[in-house]
BAFI-3210 file (N, C-alpha, C; in Angstrom, 3 decimals, decimal comma, padded with zeros to 6 digits):
// residues 289
n [1|2|3|4|5|6|7|8|9|10|11|12|13|14|15|16|17|18|19|20|21|22|23|24|25|26|27|28|29|30|31|32|33|34|35|36|37|38|39|40|41|42|43|44|45|46|47|48|49|50|51|52|53|54|55|56|57|58|59|60|61|62|63|64|65|66|67|68|69|70|71|72|73|74|75|76|77|78|79|80|81|82|83|84|85|86|87|88|89|90|91|92|93|94|95|96|97|98|99|100|101|102|103|104|105|106|107|108|109|110|111|112|113|114|115|116|117|118|119|120|121|122|123|124|125|126|127|128|129|130|131|132|133|134|135|136|137|138|139|140|141|142|143|144|145|146|147|148|149|150|151|152|153|154|155|156|157|158|159|160|161|162|163|164|165|166|167|168|169|170|171|172|173|174|175|176|177|178|179|180|181|182|183|184|185|186|187|188|189|190|191|192|193|194|195|196|197|198|199|200|201|202|203|204|205|206|207|208|209|210|211|212|213|214|215|216|217|218|219|220|221|222|223|224|225|226|227|228|229|230|231|232|233|234|235|236|237|238|239|240|241|242|243|244|245|246|247|248|249|250|251|252|253|254|255|256|257|258|259|260|261|262|263|264|265|266|267|268|269|270|271|272|273|274|275|276|277|278|279|280|281|282|283|284|285|286|287|288|289]
n.u [000,734|001,820|003,959|002,462|000,623|003,408|003,844|001,794|002,345|004,391|006,774|008,927|007,880|008,343|010,717|009,919|009,360|011,527|011,637|011,111|013,376|014,353|014,422|015,821|018,477|018,566|018,695|020,387|021,237|022,157|024,156|022,732|021,317|018,579|017,236|017,711|016,916|014,133|013,315|014,011|012,224|009,885|010,057|009,352|006,882|005,470|006,133|004,578|002,331|001,850|001,740|-000,581|-001,890|-001,816|-002,818|-005,136|-005,825|-005,625|-007,683|-009,831|-009,360|-009,561|-010,604|-010,172|-007,751|-007,639|-007,950|-005,500|-002,326|-000,268|-000,753|-002,759|-001,552|-001,165|-001,353|-004,038|-006,008|-005,524|-006,971|-005,611|-005,176|-008,209|-010,783|-011,929|-009,422|-007,555|-008,605|-008,910|-005,814|-005,481|-006,359|-005,272|-002,505|-003,199|-003,829|-002,092|-000,476|-000,687|-001,519|001,080|002,586|001,337|002,740|004,944|004,669|002,454|001,655|002,992|001,266|-001,072|-000,214|000,518|-002,252|-004,652|-002,347|-003,449|-006,379|-006,086|-004,810|-007,101|-009,504|-008,171|-007,889|-010,846|-012,047|-010,403|-008,324|-009,144|-009,310|-008,259|-005,288|-005,406|-005,040|-002,137|-001,603|-002,258|-000,943|001,337|001,452|001,339|003,993|004,852|004,001|005,590|007,875|007,185|006,196|008,711|009,737|007,833|008,898|011,375|012,545|013,170|015,607|016,512|015,176|014,669|011,680|012,251|012,741|010,025|008,762|010,629|010,794|007,752|007,391|009,338|008,134|006,074|006,916|008,017|005,239|003,681|005,606|005,319|002,743|002,753|003,922|002,731|000,179|001,185|002,039|-000,551|-001,640|-004,433|-005,931|-006,295|-007,929|-009,856|-008,727|-008,331|-009,808|-009,119|-007,227|-008,634|-008,484|-006,307|-003,308|-000,409|001,142|000,297|000,813|003,781|003,997|003,320|005,352|007,760|007,261|007,896|009,519|011,423|010,991|011,545|014,435|015,085|014,023|015,420|018,004|017,767|017,233|019,698|021,636|020,123|019,276|018,611|020,838|022,678|026,255|028,277|030,361|028,498|028,574|026,820|026,004|027,580|026,064|024,301|024,627|024,309|021,876|020,932|021,583|020,233|017,328|017,585|018,190|016,216|013,797|015,162|015,085|012,334|011,108|012,724|013,848|011,246|010,320|009,467|007,105|006,906|008,781|010,219|011,505|013,154|015,037|016,595|017,163|018,132|021,489|022,687|021,553|021,179|023,855|024,432|022,337|023,614|026,021|025,114|023,574|026,115|027,750|026,179|025,878|028,968|029,249|027,412|028,097|030,637|032,779]
n.v [-001,284|001,493|001,596|002,025|004,186|005,981|005,346|007,098|009,132|010,313|010,954|011,816|013,621|015,435|016,784|018,773|021,455|022,319|024,525|026,440|027,688|029,360|031,984|032,584|031,744|033,125|035,900|036,076|035,625|033,087|033,119|034,250|033,598|033,520|033,625|031,248|029,208|030,017|029,697|026,888|025,575|026,612|024,734|022,393|022,515|023,526|020,536|018,959|019,709|019,851|017,161|016,359|017,667|015,557|013,267|013,934|013,402|011,022|010,204|011,644|010,925|007,544|005,743|006,202|005,242|003,016|002,020|002,660|001,088|001,749|003,290|001,882|000,614|001,939|002,882|003,960|003,413|000,521|-000,028|-000,489|001,237|002,311|004,815|006,526|006,535|007,718|010,094|011,499|011,362|013,206|015,726|015,838|016,337|018,881|020,137|020,776|021,619|024,457|025,181|025,327|027,425|029,648|030,458|030,577|032,985|035,157|036,286|034,343|031,769|032,654|031,896|028,967|028,735|029,407|027,819|025,255|025,579|026,163|023,423|021,965|022,659|022,389|019,172|018,428|019,692|020,958|019,690|018,557|019,895|021,049|022,779|024,475|022,753|022,504|024,805|025,697|023,562|024,388|027,376|026,303|025,678|028,366|029,932|028,160|029,756|032,430|031,616|031,352|033,726|034,969|034,534|035,356|038,853|040,070|041,557|042,761|040,665|039,159|039,773|038,407|035,652|034,619|034,561|032,830|030,580|029,862|029,418|027,426|025,506|024,775|023,992|021,589|020,412|020,086|017,967|016,150|015,458|015,011|012,296|010,941|010,486|009,071|006,745|005,639|005,881|004,942|004,481|006,865|008,459|007,740|006,968|009,704|012,767|014,623|014,422|014,144|016,497|016,637|016,016|014,340|015,879|018,410|018,603|018,984|020,888|022,614|022,170|023,178|025,758|026,450|025,761|027,414|029,985|029,877|029,047|031,753|033,849|032,990|033,362|036,513|037,121|036,401|038,809|040,667|041,136|042,440|042,329|040,845|040,027|042,269|041,835|040,175|037,449|035,111|034,669|032,613|030,423|029,741|027,470|024,651|024,974|025,240|022,476|020,743|020,885|019,801|017,185|016,933|016,408|014,603|012,393|012,725|011,965|010,604|008,582|007,773|008,285|010,045|010,844|010,778|013,617|014,430|011,943|011,345|013,034|012,409|009,922|009,647|009,755|012,179|014,305|015,031|015,637|017,491|019,452|019,572|020,973|023,279|024,193|024,804|026,170|028,607|029,377|029,505|032,279|034,202|034,181|033,909|035,179]
n.w [000,260|000,829|-001,297|-003,018|-002,850|-002,774|-005,353|-006,864|-006,370|-008,066|-007,800|-010,067|-011,287|-010,051|-010,622|-012,229|-010,436|-009,931|-011,552|-009,663|-009,064|-010,475|-010,399|-007,691|-008,835|-010,992|-010,338|-009,067|-005,989|-005,043|-003,240|-000,844|002,089|003,761|001,559|-000,130|001,884|001,806|-000,433|-001,092|000,912|-000,599|-002,469|-002,037|-001,188|-003,390|-004,843|-003,006|-003,023|-006,164|-006,787|-004,923|-007,473|-009,335|-008,213|-007,739|-010,486|-011,322|-010,918|-011,952|-014,370|-014,383|-015,597|-018,645|-018,006|-017,468|-019,672|-021,142|-022,462|-020,831|-018,372|-017,537|-015,372|-012,983|-009,736|-009,082|-011,054|-011,661|-009,499|-007,158|-005,190|-003,515|-005,029|-002,880|-000,772|-002,310|-002,509|-000,239|000,635|-001,449|-000,568|001,915|001,019|-000,658|001,424|003,267|002,072|001,014|003,684|004,187|002,466|002,991|005,521|004,543|002,724|001,816|-000,902|-002,118|-001,406|-002,911|-005,666|-004,867|-004,958|-007,369|-008,724|-008,077|-008,647|-011,206|-012,016|-011,087|-012,720|-015,491|-015,258|-014,913|-016,959|-018,924|-020,262|-021,999|-024,374|-027,589|-027,525|-026,031|-023,883|-023,165|-023,168|-020,741|-019,038|-019,758|-018,344|-015,692|-015,490|-015,996|-013,258|-011,198|-011,742|-011,091|-008,351|-007,043|-007,974|-005,710|-003,178|-002,401|-002,272|-005,001|-007,336|-009,852|-011,700|-014,958|-017,086|-019,355|-018,790|-018,233|-020,825|-021,853|-020,397|-020,734|-023,483|-023,770|-022,357|-024,150|-026,133|-024,509|-024,234|-026,334|-027,752|-025,614|-026,151|-028,592|-028,812|-027,121|-028,924|-031,140|-030,370|-028,995|-031,532|-034,043|-032,079|-030,395|-029,866|-028,399|-025,637|-025,071|-025,516|-026,498|-028,263|-030,438|-031,699|-032,449|-034,966|-036,058|-038,036|-037,652|-034,839|-035,620|-036,573|-034,871|-032,760|-034,188|-034,744|-031,906|-031,256|-032,221|-032,005|-029,022|-029,377|-030,543|-028,171|-026,314|-027,035|-027,145|-024,534|-023,284|-023,985|-023,971|-020,646|-017,635|-015,565|-016,375|-017,434|-018,399|-020,658|-022,290|-022,175|-021,014|-023,676|-024,096|-023,591|-025,511|-027,199|-025,789|-025,067|-027,757|-028,194|-026,512|-027,296|-029,638|-029,353|-027,696|-030,106|-031,550|-030,289|-029,983|-032,430|-034,249|-032,065|-031,060|-028,352|-025,458|-024,384|-021,529|-020,476|-018,122|-017,266|-019,690|-019,773|-017,480|-017,756|-020,451|-021,519|-023,168|-023,207|-020,536|-019,557|-021,922|-020,465|-017,641|-018,244|-019,469|-016,672|-015,329|-016,428|-016,666|-013,799|-013,611|-014,767|-013,903|-011,159|-010,486|-012,694]
ca.u [-000,105|002,672|004,482|001,402|000,821|004,654|004,036|001,122|002,706|004,698|008,184|009,991|007,696|008,972|011,769|009,249|009,411|013,025|011,592|010,751|014,532|014,789|014,338|016,928|019,909|019,175|018,541|022,442|020,874|022,259|024,909|022,041|021,241|017,392|016,493|017,850|016,116|012,512|013,342|014,237|010,912|008,644|009,839|008,462|005,190|004,976|006,198|003,539|000,764|001,436|001,286|-001,809|-002,989|-001,682|-003,582|-006,725|-006,102|-005,829|-009,044|-010,546|-009,078|-009,109|-011,807|-009,512|-006,377|-007,735|-008,071|-004,010|-001,669|000,782|-001,387|-003,830|-001,329|-000,827|-002,364|-005,429|-006,351|-005,545|-007,850|-004,571|-005,606|-009,463|-010,939|-012,105|-008,174|-006,910|-009,398|-008,169|-004,622|-005,364|-006,956|-004,305|-001,697|-003,432|-004,432|-001,229|000,673|-001,218|-001,310|002,657|002,405|000,820|003,482|005,889|004,338|001,016|001,966|003,481|000,061|-001,911|000,605|000,171|-004,072|-004,053|-001,733|-003,981|-007,767|-005,723|-004,778|-008,571|-010,311|-007,278|-008,183|-011,845|-012,741|-009,725|-007,421|-010,431|-009,795|-007,220|-004,189|-005,501|-004,650|-000,994|-001,115|-002,841|000,650|003,037|001,027|001,707|005,685|005,173|003,629|006,348|009,097|006,336|006,321|010,142|009,846|007,240|009,365|011,909|012,855|014,057|015,929|016,630|014,844|014,389|010,998|012,160|012,348|008,824|008,637|011,652|009,655|006,151|007,748|010,012|007,129|005,073|007,885|007,418|004,108|003,371|006,244|004,705|001,311|003,282|004,876|001,554|-000,238|002,190|002,005|-001,937|-002,130|-005,722|-006,905|-005,761|-009,289|-011,036|-007,918|-008,207|-010,529|-008,646|-006,510|-009,552|-008,086|-004,443|-002,379|000,940|001,411|-000,386|001,962|004,763|004,331|003,728|006,489|008,693|007,197|007,734|010,936|012,420|010,975|012,423|015,790|014,995|013,736|016,155|019,197|017,196|017,272|021,579|022,012|019,064|018,736|019,268|021,747|024,099|027,716|028,322|030,953|028,092|029,546|025,952|025,571|027,727|025,009|023,250|025,150|023,873|019,907|020,177|021,451|019,039|016,076|017,457|018,555|014,504|013,500|015,797|014,126|010,997|010,866|013,549|013,845|009,961|010,236|009,073|005,854|007,582|009,996|010,922|012,138|014,210|015,910|016,951|017,926|019,163|022,998|023,756|020,591|021,127|024,872|023,514|021,472|024,449|026,795|024,159|024,047|027,635|027,859|025,276|026,547|030,050|029,010|027,067|028,418|032,661|033,098]
ca.v [-000,041|002,602|001,993|002,557|005,840|007,004|005,687|007,868|010,599|010,324|011,437|011,775|014,616|016,719|017,486|020,245|022,177|022,889|026,116|027,608|027,891|030,540|033,391|032,900|031,671|034,345|037,192|036,166|035,611|032,047|033,246|034,875|031,960|032,994|033,130|029,903|028,655|030,102|028,899|025,393|025,279|026,676|023,737|021,388|022,929|022,744|019,033|018,236|020,631|019,063|015,387|016,246|017,168|014,237|011,898|014,001|013,843|010,091|009,889|012,031|009,439|006,463|005,102|006,262|005,413|001,555|001,315|002,610|000,086|002,021|003,919|000,927|-000,393|002,940|002,378|004,246|002,632|-000,667|-000,751|-001,068|002,548|002,731|006,057|007,154|006,559|008,463|011,597|011,240|011,268|014,391|016,374|016,109|016,622|020,164|020,973|020,838|022,344|025,694|025,988|025,546|028,065|031,030|030,493|031,154|033,959|035,467|035,810|032,526|031,440|032,713|031,579|027,946|028,380|029,935|026,820|024,021|025,751|025,770|022,358|021,152|023,036|021,431|017,923|018,043|020,366|021,941|019,126|017,967|021,060|020,887|023,720|025,179|021,753|022,861|025,838|025,336|023,245|025,814|028,088|025,921|026,430|029,953|030,003|027,758|030,835|033,077|031,210|031,354|034,928|035,432|034,252|036,443|040,227|040,265|042,742|042,646|039,565|039,211|039,279|037,565|034,436|034,422|034,577|031,371|029,339|029,664|028,725|025,953|024,130|024,621|022,659|020,440|019,978|019,992|017,191|014,834|015,034|014,221|011,177|010,312|010,466|007,957|005,718|005,174|005,642|004,934|004,493|007,964|009,509|006,559|007,259|010,900|013,455|015,709|013,787|014,301|017,913|016,708|015,257|014,242|016,806|019,580|018,859|018,742|022,134|023,519|022,042|023,979|027,248|026,677|025,660|028,427|031,125|029,834|029,956|033,250|034,779|032,556|034,105|037,426|037,232|036,400|040,113|042,200|040,898|043,678|041,726|040,106|040,842|043,641|040,915|039,472|036,016|034,814|033,985|031,389|029,346|029,188|025,875|023,971|025,290|024,495|020,825|020,384|020,978|019,395|016,234|016,058|016,501|013,053|011,617|012,609|011,842|009,374|007,225|007,660|008,400|011,759|010,877|011,436|014,184|013,845|010,655|011,358|014,220|011,541|008,551|010,252|010,738|013,406|015,384|014,897|015,937|019,008|020,160|019,823|022,054|024,770|024,793|024,459|027,174|029,775|029,268|030,333|033,264|034,800|034,106|033,860|035,787]
ca.w [000,120|001,421|-002,401|-004,392|-002,845|-002,857|-006,644|-007,025|-006,113|-009,131|-007,231|-011,087|-011,774|-008,973|-010,988|-012,667|-009,530|-009,961|-011,814|-008,623|-008,219|-011,498|-009,512|-006,954|-009,343|-012,207|-009,871|-008,479|-005,101|-004,396|-001,581|000,372|002,835|003,470|000,375|-000,951|002,440|001,701|-002,109|-000,919|001,317|-001,969|-003,834|-001,356|-001,337|-004,928|-004,542|-002,353|-004,215|-007,324|-006,091|-005,292|-008,586|-009,880|-007,909|-008,549|-012,441|-011,668|-010,497|-012,928|-015,627|-014,111|-017,153|-019,792|-017,965|-017,538|-021,149|-021,840|-022,312|-019,980|-017,544|-016,380|-014,158|-012,110|-008,358|-008,699|-012,204|-011,713|-008,090|-005,786|-004,682|-003,809|-005,177|-001,210|000,025|-003,022|-002,610|001,247|000,408|-001,813|000,603|002,941|000,729|-001,022|002,570|004,198|001,570|001,191|004,985|004,463|001,536|003,537|006,484|003,928|002,060|001,279|-002,429|-002,260|-001,126|-003,814|-006,085|-004,984|-004,817|-008,508|-009,468|-007,521|-009,180|-012,626|-012,371|-010,875|-014,018|-016,337|-015,151|-015,477|-018,574|-020,108|-020,574|-023,291|-025,411|-027,819|-027,657|-024,442|-022,614|-023,490|-022,776|-019,645|-018,698|-020,051|-017,959|-014,853|-015,208|-015,219|-011,827|-010,547|-011,592|-010,196|-007,157|-006,703|-007,208|-004,629|-002,306|-002,333|-002,693|-006,265|-007,442|-011,119|-012,479|-016,404|-017,574|-020,324|-018,305|-017,996|-021,936|-022,140|-019,603|-021,505|-025,088|-023,775|-021,908|-024,820|-026,857|-024,288|-023,940|-028,061|-027,603|-024,713|-026,949|-030,028|-028,168|-026,727|-030,240|-031,712|-029,347|-029,384|-032,987|-034,090|-030,813|-029,469|-029,199|-027,378|-024,510|-024,624|-026,433|-026,932|-029,739|-031,664|-032,354|-033,151|-035,751|-036,222|-039,253|-037,055|-033,601|-035,709|-037,125|-033,662|-032,499|-035,405|-034,128|-030,575|-031,128|-033,147|-031,221|-027,986|-029,617|-030,427|-027,264|-025,117|-027,399|-026,965|-022,833|-022,941|-023,945|-023,090|-019,883|-016,950|-014,313|-017,312|-017,470|-019,116|-021,925|-022,856|-021,821|-021,214|-025,025|-024,375|-023,004|-026,250|-027,984|-024,933|-025,237|-029,086|-028,333|-025,384|-028,090|-030,711|-029,022|-027,742|-030,999|-031,887|-029,480|-030,230|-033,763|-034,388|-031,163|-030,853|-027,339|-025,366|-023,933|-020,420|-020,568|-017,055|-017,656|-020,796|-018,635|-016,355|-018,603|-021,622|-020,773|-023,853|-022,494|-019,039|-019,619|-022,074|-018,710|-016,294|-019,101|-019,275|-015,198|-014,914|-017,735|-015,843|-012,246|-013,680|-015,799|-013,197|-010,003|-011,037|-013,706]
c.u [000,996|003,612|003,998|001,449|002,030|004,667|003,093|001,120|003,646|006,265|008,747|009,435|008,093|010,149|011,284|009,583|010,586|012,958|011,439|012,338|015,333|015,166|015,659|018,362|019,614|018,532|020,089|021,901|021,087|023,152|023,534|020,992|019,523|017,048|016,731|016,896|014,257|012,724|012,898|012,573|009,614|008,622|009,434|007,536|004,957|005,163|004,683|002,182|000,876|001,343|-000,403|-002,837|-002,848|-002,387|-005,272|-006,953|-006,060|-007,022|-010,146|-010,764|-008,747|-010,212|-010,672|-008,251|-006,481|-007,529|-006,184|-003,372|-000,040|000,291|-002,173|-002,635|-000,858|-001,680|-004,085|-006,311|-006,837|-006,445|-006,911|-005,158|-007,107|-009,604|-011,022|-010,732|-007,536|-007,692|-008,933|-006,768|-004,168|-005,717|-005,692|-002,687|-001,672|-003,726|-002,811|-000,004|000,233|-001,128|000,650|003,001|002,294|001,850|004,656|005,900|002,670|000,990|002,462|001,974|-000,796|-001,696|-000,008|-001,521|-004,302|-003,753|-002,953|-005,395|-007,044|-005,656|-006,233|-009,363|-009,534|-007,791|-009,488|-012,465|-011,540|-008,921|-007,942|-010,408|-008,435|-006,297|-004,280|-004,704|-003,089|-000,273|-001,482|-001,147|001,616|002,602|001,675|003,529|005,642|005,189|004,521|007,347|008,027|006,312|007,449|010,148|009,000|007,979|010,413|012,048|013,872|014,410|016,140|015,975|013,933|012,960|011,079|012,518|011,336|008,858|009,356|010,630|008,526|006,562|008,500|008,929|006,144|005,440|007,607|006,431|003,600|004,290|005,644|003,583|001,300|003,335|003,534|000,783|000,255|002,054|000,492|-002,217|-003,948|-006,797|-006,774|-006,836|-009,932|-010,065|-008,272|-008,950|-010,149|-007,670|-007,401|-009,135|-006,843|-004,015|-001,355|001,647|001,470|000,394|003,398|005,278|004,269|004,826|007,656|008,299|007,658|009,237|011,511|012,097|011,200|013,618|015,999|015,098|015,198|017,705|019,065|017,734|018,958|021,887|021,199|018,721|019,317|020,684|022,661|025,575|027,431|029,443|029,829|028,031|028,114|025,554|026,471|027,054|024,097|023,422|024,312|022,235|019,841|020,554|020,460|017,271|016,334|017,435|017,038|014,106|013,724|015,078|012,640|010,411|011,505|013,574|011,745|009,723|009,702|007,950|005,833|008,992|010,820|012,128|013,678|015,319|016,910|017,833|018,314|020,486|022,945|022,881|020,542|023,136|024,926|022,960|022,841|025,168|026,249|024,136|025,078|027,852|026,733|025,772|028,007|029,609|028,455|027,304|029,999|033,035|033,084]
c.v [000,790|002,738|002,366|003,615|006,155|006,819|006,496|009,551|011,039|011,986|012,191|013,060|015,834|017,454|018,647|021,256|022,980|024,571|026,964|028,269|029,315|032,069|033,595|032,751|033,051|035,553|037,237|036,150|034,269|031,998|033,775|033,972|032,116|032,904|031,668|029,292|028,669|029,375|027,152|025,028|025,403|025,727|022,921|021,573|022,613|020,970|018,142|018,652|019,702|017,286|015,509|016,391|016,099|013,135|012,419|013,533|012,239|009,095|010,235|011,138|008,437|005,537|005,099|005,792|003,619|000,778|001,529|001,884|000,251|002,167|002,866|000,653|000,740|002,345|002,819|002,992|001,428|-001,214|-000,867|-000,139|002,690|004,453|007,065|006,947|007,948|010,157|012,124|012,012|013,050|015,177|016,590|016,976|018,227|020,767|021,733|022,058|024,204|026,084|026,352|027,056|029,561|030,975|031,220|032,781|033,825|035,639|034,847|031,546|031,540|032,323|029,681|027,862|028,643|028,331|025,671|024,632|025,577|024,346|021,217|021,380|021,721|020,166|017,338|018,551|020,562|020,893|018,288|019,087|021,495|022,313|024,209|024,280|022,276|023,969|026,112|024,605|023,782|027,097|027,387|026,493|027,822|030,370|029,484|029,226|031,947|032,874|031,387|032,858|035,865|035,139|034,728|037,642|040,223|041,510|043,411|041,633|039,830|039,441|038,592|036,055|033,966|033,824|032,941|030,273|028,876|028,921|027,533|025,091|024,067|023,442|021,594|019,296|019,179|018,431|015,547|014,347|014,369|012,408|010,181|009,687|009,367|007,161|005,287|005,226|005,657|005,308|005,563|008,467|008,369|006,544|008,498|011,584|014,214|015,396|014,195|015,641|017,861|015,735|015,282|015,593|018,527|019,580|019,021|020,271|023,157|023,604|022,829|025,483|027,953|026,857|026,423|029,840|031,181|030,138|031,243|034,176|034,233|033,511|035,810|037,957|037,179|037,933|040,870|042,203|042,121|043,509|040,701|040,791|041,477|043,458|040,530|037,844|034,764|034,233|032,682|030,152|028,554|027,524|025,167|023,835|024,434|023,064|020,316|019,757|020,441|018,071|015,833|015,879|015,312|012,469|011,356|011,888|010,377|008,145|007,223|007,863|009,860|011,869|011,304|012,257|013,830|012,815|010,632|012,335|013,341|010,236|009,067|010,633|012,155|014,214|015,852|015,284|017,538|019,995|020,595|021,093|023,345|025,049|025,117|026,324|028,775|030,465|030,378|031,645|034,563|035,202|034,099|034,312|037,005]
c.w [-000,216|-000,624|-003,766|-004,257|-003,208|-004,906|-007,178|-006,741|-007,106|-009,133|-008,672|-011,718|-011,056|-009,321|-011,808|-011,851|-009,198|-010,624|-010,990|-008,289|-009,052|-011,152|-008,679|-007,765|-010,427|-011,258|-009,060|-006,505|-004,363|-003,207|-000,474|000,711|003,057|002,608|-000,126|000,487|002,357|000,474|-002,045|-000,114|000,131|-002,727|-003,560|-001,345|-002,567|-005,101|-004,041|-003,171|-005,535|-007,417|-005,733|-006,315|-009,529|-009,015|-007,740|-009,959|-012,579|-011,627|-011,294|-014,463|-015,626|-015,036|-018,226|-019,089|-017,834|-018,569|-021,882|-021,373|-021,373|-018,644|-016,701|-015,448|-013,176|-011,181|-008,830|-009,865|-011,914|-009,952|-006,914|-004,937|-004,412|-004,172|-003,267|-000,871|-000,794|-003,139|-001,133|001,241|-000,859|-001,671|001,459|002,246|000,047|000,113|003,289|003,345|001,061|002,672|004,925|003,443|002,209|004,452|005,876|003,380|001,312|000,025|-002,702|-002,034|-002,469|-005,159|-006,710|-005,330|-006,296|-009,061|-008,799|-008,418|-010,511|-012,979|-012,173|-012,169|-015,139|-016,344|-015,349|-016,560|-019,624|-020,428|-022,348|-024,444|-025,914|-028,239|-026,336|-023,537|-022,627|-022,842|-021,362|-018,724|-018,716|-018,911|-016,069|-014,224|-014,852|-014,104|-011,217|-010,343|-010,991|-008,702|-006,412|-006,223|-005,873|-003,263|-001,510|-002,307|-003,887|-006,882|-009,081|-012,070|-014,243|-016,507|-018,999|-020,231|-018,481|-019,891|-021,873|-021,657|-020,171|-022,884|-024,703|-023,307|-022,665|-025,889|-026,254|-024,152|-025,237|-028,131|-027,192|-025,963|-028,450|-029,736|-028,139|-028,425|-031,227|-031,565|-029,570|-030,697|-033,328|-033,277|-029,995|-028,895|-028,388|-025,812|-024,287|-025,765|-026,937|-028,066|-030,874|-033,041|-032,710|-034,401|-035,973|-037,176|-038,147|-035,417|-033,992|-036,335|-035,652|-032,784|-033,336|-034,746|-032,954|-030,468|-031,191|-032,307|-029,341|-028,216|-029,536|-029,001|-026,174|-025,440|-027,204|-025,050|-022,556|-023,167|-024,099|-022,107|-019,146|-016,117|-015,305|-017,616|-018,959|-020,968|-022,440|-022,946|-021,665|-022,620|-025,397|-024,051|-023,767|-026,670|-027,020|-024,940|-026,757|-029,074|-027,765|-026,897|-029,529|-030,774|-028,861|-028,773|-031,689|-031,338|-029,531|-031,616|-034,710|-033,539|-030,898|-029,402|-027,028|-024,384|-022,301|-020,523|-019,510|-016,877|-018,667|-019,784|-018,022|-017,098|-019,998|-021,053|-021,946|-023,513|-021,270|-019,218|-020,022|-020,953|-018,232|-016,941|-018,591|-017,862|-014,884|-015,088|-016,726|-015,025|-012,655|-014,284|-014,730|-011,600|-009,913|-012,079|-013,309]
res [x|x|x|x|x|x|x|x|x|x|x|x|x|x|x|x|x|x|x|x|x|x|x|x|x|x|x|x|x|x|x|x|x|x|x|x|x|x|x|x|x|x|x|x|x|x|x|x|x|x|x|x|x|x|x|x|x|x|x|x|x|x|x|x|x|x|x|x|x|x|x|x|x|x|x|x|x|x|x|x|x|x|x|x|x|x|x|x|x|x|x|x|x|x|x|x|x|x|x|x|x|x|x|x|x|x|x|x|x|x|x|x|x|x|x|x|x|x|x|x|x|x|x|x|x|x|x|x|x|x|x|x|x|x|x|x|x|x|x|x|x|x|x|x|x|x|x|x|x|x|x|x|x|x|x|x|x|x|x|x|x|x|x|x|x|x|x|x|x|x|x|x|x|x|x|x|x|x|x|x|x|x|x|x|x|x|x|x|x|x|x|x|x|x|x|x|x|x|x|x|x|x|x|x|x|x|x|x|x|x|x|x|x|x|x|x|x|x|x|x|x|x|x|x|x|x|x|x|x|x|x|x|x|x|x|x|x|x|x|x|x|x|x|x|x|x|x|x|x|x|x|x|x|x|x|x|x|x|x|x|x|x|x|x|x|x|x|x|x|x|x|x|x|x|x|x|x|x|x|x|x|x|x|x|x|x|x|x|x]
***
């Protein structure tokens, strides 16, 4: 039972909550211990809050998941965790997360509340609306960044990072939809009604548009943000971003993976190395140059 409960929390998905760190890192406050402590606490709040959303989503999708070749093995879909127990688990996670959020900051609490309500609407209704479903997912990442901003006293946090976050999450979201559509093929709309509004060709067009604009917006950030080094050394991180995007496209279209982006980041060594090198270069440029 404990193992099934833990699996329902989707711990691998907690990697997404690293976006809360954006304000701390890119506002050059990694050496500010109180800001670090508040941000780390905020990450844990978002981890538990997002887990409550995953549990609720599994409850709403129980019938569709039971017909899915992979999701049918989830604890709630398979019946190993009863629906009443799952509801109780979601309430405990959401309630404790919001209480902790309020203790950290009222603004952080408001961001968390919006995130929870938005995802409830997504799980119940909006996930069935093509394009809007992925835009809601992207909004969740933007709210994570906003949550990090609300936890600390930011000085010169660039709004370009909101743009980059939005476009990058759209890129990943449309990629995930493509992987799911490719896996389920002709039976896709039986598993999720939203797939009636997608085709592989349409998703490839959306991915091409979003990937191009992601590269442009990140490049603009590297030489136009107010708190970057005057020598434009941040532009040296662009190749890592390019490789990461291209590698994801390779995995998506050649290797036919991408249905679980958080697992790709962990399991695909070239993609992980590119991400680590990008992170190291950002730290060196911001804090050691």
